[in-house]
Phi, psi and omega in degrees: 000332187302311180303317178296318182295313181302314180297319174300321174296315180298311174301324177291318177300310177305313178301311182300319184272355182076028181269121187286336191238081179291330185289336172295318176295312178300321185286326178283329185067026177203162176208171177246126180238116177046045174094344180261143175279130183230130173262133176247120189222142172244138180241152184291330182288346180225079184290347176277354183217174166229171185233144178246119174247114183262137170260113186267349176125180187265147177276141179288144185301144180086352182255349195306311181298317178293317172303315180297326177292314174302323183291319177302317184289321174298318170312320182278322181268327188246298192285337179305323181287343185258006186057042186231153172214139176273150173199178176251137173282122189296329185279324185253336189084003185278152175275128180237153176235122179249118185244122172270125181252105179287140175293136179223147183297335180264001176291129181223176181298331179288320182290324177295317177300312179303321182293314178295322179295319182299315180287334172297322178294326176297315179301315177304313179307300183305314184297312187275341185247346182233309190280324181247025179282170174286163179301322180295315179295316185289331177295321177296319180298314188282345178264008175099009182264078188211170169221123180293150174276151180287136175275000000 
């Protein structure tokens, strides 16, 4: 049932956003949201939910360890309450956010679109304030001079 629910939500989201070809998104299993690649997946082991996998971008060389520490802090302070986790893709070195979205009777395509936009905003924060900052700005962040966005 999980796959059918996910497909119905994606179709509803596409109708809400005026995207004409929901079937192309479903067959690819991915879409682009505000410049971020997102995989929408349902797994057999968890029929009560589906997953959104956001690709936030590549970590600049020499910063991986400090960015990983910031991601661990964010996982504990922000994302744990959302059933989400930041991590590093071992193959690409990119930052990924995995969000577990539980099926609910009132979950619809409009809410899915809002959720995708919400986590795209998080991606912009990570990209603009952590991944692509100048060395001086990054040093301040990695030394603890920062303020997390509210989830």
